[in-house]
N, C-alpha and C positions, 0 to 999 in steps of 0.2 A: 646588329639587331637591337631594337629598343627593349630594354629590360623591363618586365612588368613591375608595377608598384605593389605594395603590400596587399595581400588578398583582402577583399571586402566581403562581408557577410550581408546578404540581403535579408532585412528584417521587417519589411513593410514600409520603411521610410522612403518617401519620394526622393529625398536628397541622395540617399545611398543608391537607389535605383538609377537615378540620373548619372551619378558618378560611375557606376558599374558600366553603363553603356558608353559613356564618354571615353573611359579607358579602353573599352573594347574597340572603339574606333581608332584610338591611338595605336593599339596593338596591330590592327589590320593595316594601318599605314606604315608600320615598322619604323617608328620614329623614337629616338631617345628623348628624354625630357629636355636635354640641352638643344637638340635639333628643333624640337617643338617651340622652345623659347625663342630661338633665332627666327623661326618662320613667322611667329605671331607678333614679335616685338615686345612681348611681356617677359617678366623675369621668370626664372626657373621655378621659384617658389610659388608664383601666381598660377602657373599652368599645373603644377603639381597639386596645389590646393583645390583646383577645379575638379580634379579626379579623386580627391581624398575622401569624399563622402561625409565630411563633417559640416562644411558650410556650402551653401548653394552659390555657384558662380554667377557673376553678372551676365547679362545677355551679350554684351560686347566681348567679354573674354570667351564665352562659350562659342560664339560664331567665329572668332578668330582661330580657336582650336579646330573647329570643324572645317574651316576653309583650309587650314594648313594640312589637315589630314585628308583633304579632297572628299569630304562628306557632303551629304545633301543639306544645303543651307536652309532650304525652305522647310523640310521636315524637322530639322533640328530646332529651328525657330519656333515651330508649332509645339514641339515637345517641351521646349523650355517654358513657353507660355502656359502649358497645361500644368507643369510642376509648380510654377509660380502661383497659379490660382489655387492649387491644392494646398500649398503652404499658407497662403493668405486666408483660406477657409478655416484652417486650424483643426480639421477633422480628417479622419481616415476615409470618409465617404468620397473625398475627392480623388482617391486612388483609382476608383473605378473608371474615371474619365481619362486616365493616362493611356497613351498609345506609344509605348517605347519601341525602339528597334527590336528585331529586324523588321523593316518595312518592306512591303512588296515593291519590287522594282517595276520598270516598264514592262509591257507585255512581251512575251517571248517572240522574237522575230520569226516570220514565216520563212519557208524555204526560199532561197534566193536573196534573203536579206540578212545573212549572217547566222543562219541557223546551223546546228551541228550537222555536218555533212561528212560521210565516210570518204576517205581517199580512194582512188581507183584501186580495185583488187582487194579491198578490205573485206574479209569474210565476216566481220562483226562477231568474232568469237568472244570479245570482251563486252559484255552486255551494256555497260555504262559508257563505252567509248574510251576506256583507258584500262591499263593494268597497273598493278602495284610493283614497283621495282624494289623498294625496301621499306621496312618499318623498324624504327628504333624507339624502344620504350624504356623509360626509367621510372620505376615505381618506388615511391618512398613509403615505408611503413614505420619509420622512426619519427614521424611527425604527428601532431594532434589528430589529424584526419588523413586517411590514405589518399595519396595524390600521385598521379602518373602524368608525365609529360611525354607525348608521343610525336615523333617526327616521321612523316611519311613522304616518300617520293613516288609520284605516279607518272606514267608515260602515256600521253594522249595517243589514241589510235584513230581518232576522227578529228577533222578540222573543226575548230570552234568549241572545244570543250569548255563549258562555262559553269557546270554544276557537278558536284561530287556528293553522292548520297552517303550518309554516315549512319551506322547502326551500332548499338552497344548493348550487351547483355550483362546485367548486374544481378546474379542470383542472390537470394537471401542466405545469410549465415544461419546455420541451424539454431543458434542461440538468439536470433533476432526476432523479438515478438512485437516490435513497434508497428503501429498502424501505417506510418509513412515509410516510403521507400523511394530514395531519390538518387540522382546523379547530376552533378553540375559540369557542364562542358563549356569551355571558352576557347577562343582562337588566340594563339600567341602570334602567329604569322601565317599568311597565305590565303586569306579570304574572310568571308563574313557568314555567320550562321543564320539560317532561315528555317522556317516551318518546323519548329520543335514538336515532336509527338511522343506520347507515352501510352501506346496502345495496350500494353500488357504490363503487369506489375514489375517485371524484371527486364523489360525491353524498352529501349529508348532509341529514337531515330531523329535525325535532323538532315539538313542539306547545307553543304558548303558552297556558297556562291563566290566565284572567282572574280577578281577585279577586271582581269583582261582574259578573253578567250584564248585557250592554248591550242596552237596548231598541231596537226598530226606529227608524231615523232618527237615532239618537244616534252621536256620534263617540267613538272610543277611540284614544288615543295610546300607542304603546310605543316604547322605544328599546333597540336591541341593540348590543353590542360584538362585532365579529368579528375574530379574530386568527389569523394563520397562524403555526405554530411557527417559532422564530427561525432554525433551520437549513434551513427549507424555502423555496426560491425561489418567487416568485409569477409566474404567467403574466402577460404584459404587457397586460392589459386588465381593465376592470371594467365590467360590463354588467348592466342590469336587463332581464329578459325577462318581461313580464307574462303570467301564465297565466290571469288573470281581469281584469276591468275595472280599469284603473289610470290615473288622470287626470293626474298630474304627477310628474316625476322630476327632482330637482336633484342634481348630482354635483360635488363639489369634490375634486380630487386634488392633494395636496401632495407634489411630488417633492423629492428632495434637491438643494438649490441648488448644492451642490458637485459634483454629478454629474447635471445635467439630462438628460432623454431626448434622443435625436437627433431624434425627431419624435413628434408626437401627432396622432391623427386622431379626429374625431368620428364616432361610429356612430349613425345616426339611422334607426331602422326597418329594420335590415338582417336578412336571413336568417341563421340561426345559423352557417351555414358561412362567411360572410364575416368573422365575428368572429376566426377563426383565420388569416386571410390576413395575409401579411407587411405589405402596405399596403392600406388600406381603399378605395382608389380615389377618395378625395376629397382636396382640398388640405390639407396639414398646418396645424395651428393654431399660432399664435405662443405660445411659452412665455415668460411675463413674468419679470423678474428675481427675483421671490420664488418662482418655480417652482411656482406654484399655478395650475392650469387648471380652469375651471368649465364646466359644460354644463347646459342646462335643456331639458326635453322635455315636450311636451303632446300630446294627441290620439294617444296610443300605441295600436298595434294588438297584440292578443293574439298571442303566439308569436314576435314580432320583437324584435331586440336594440337597446337604447338605452344609450349610454355612451361610453367613451373607450378607445382602443387606443394603445399607444405602442411605440417602439423604444428599448430600453435603450441607455445610453451605452456 
């Protein structure tokens, strides 16, 4: 699997915006820098710099990277031109004219042309045409900003699964008085994000578009990186609430060993209201010296919470 380059902060710069989406394309293609260098014919440093967010890559290098990643050459050429004009203008006004990915794909095919079709006998008990076989989440709280990497395996229940809806709830910490409230989601592997929405302050949703439709009975794995802005405190819990069938959830939380939490509780099939209680009503878990706490859940019920809650030091 291609390893992601150093995180890039979006600060309104068109060069950083361009680099962010170019590395997102590379992540979707699941290519290492070495593989990308071989496919493009350019050196590893050249392709790395193209996604570094410091200098704007040439059109030739950009399109070589896009072609190697099987991206949309026409749309990327247009995007490159937009960024070039914004930079030549020398003002932030040009940013309004940028149309970065994700771009709308071709129209959804009608029935009989590759649309999602249930297999014979499918009762369609899984509303989106799939169920979740496993979720593995690793949450880091010993970094400058909270970051979770989540690996999900889904099983298609209908032929031609092409889109997976994603939804995230990010409650405010009681000490958070900031006007802004955000969540950054990126794909490490397994698809491309489309249609981002933020309909409510603490609720975010997007759609994961798959490169190849998944037939009924087949598995699809995707990996997401979730990051909270560095100045935004995180509410003291991480919980998986299945909204459809979900068979297994593994959670690893790495606390800061220099400031371990006062207490950690396991939340196993609790009503959502219990998630916000100061103590979960169960004996606290032991926090080991490396400050990593793990929890594993199976036989989960739809609409109930599974995960960990803690009290900050």
